[in-house]
Every structure is written in structure tokens, then in C-alpha cells.
C-alpha positions, 0 to 999 in steps of 0.5 A, spaced: 499 500 500 502 507 498 504 511 503 500 518 503 504 524 502 504 530 507 505 537 504 508 543 508 503 549 510 508 553 506 508 549 500 500 549 500 500 556 501 505 557 495 501 552 491 494 556 493 497 562 491 499 560 484 491 559 483 489 565 487 494 571 486 498 569 479 492 567 475 494 559 474 488 554 473 488 549 478 489 544 473 495 548 470 498 548 477 497 541 479 500 539 473 506 543 474 507 541 481 505 533 480 499 533 485 492 532 484 488 538 481 482 535 486 486 536 492 489 543 490 481 545 489 480 543 496 486 547 499 484 553 495 477 552 498 480 551 505 484 557 504 478 561 502 474 559 508 478 559 514 481 566 514 488 565 514 487 559 519 487 553 514 492 548 514 494 548 522 496 541 521 496 535 526 490 536 530 492 543 533 486 547 534 486 555 533 487 559 539 480 561 542 
């Protein structure tokens, strides 16, 4: 069974920036970085919905 890849918060933010700030389509960005376009779409959605709190990682809760 294949192990699941883990991506750093910085990688995710940089990748989302390609779509949101630099005008790449999800498909173009995903293809150039060799990642799944659906996963990138999920990252973009999470980033837009969480107001900078996206990609906290490993179950760490945001400060309340």
C-alpha cells in the first residue's frame, strides 16, 4: 500500500497563491507541481474559508 504524502503549510500556501494571486488554473498549477488537481481545489477552498487559519496541521486547534 502506498504511503500518503504530507505537504508543509508553506508548500500549500505557495501552491494556493499560484491559483489565487498569479492566475494559474488549478489544473495548470497541479500539473506543474505533480499533485492532484482535486486536492489543490480543496486547499484553495480551505484557504478561502478559514481566514488565514487553514492548514494548522496535526490536530492543533486555533487559539480561541
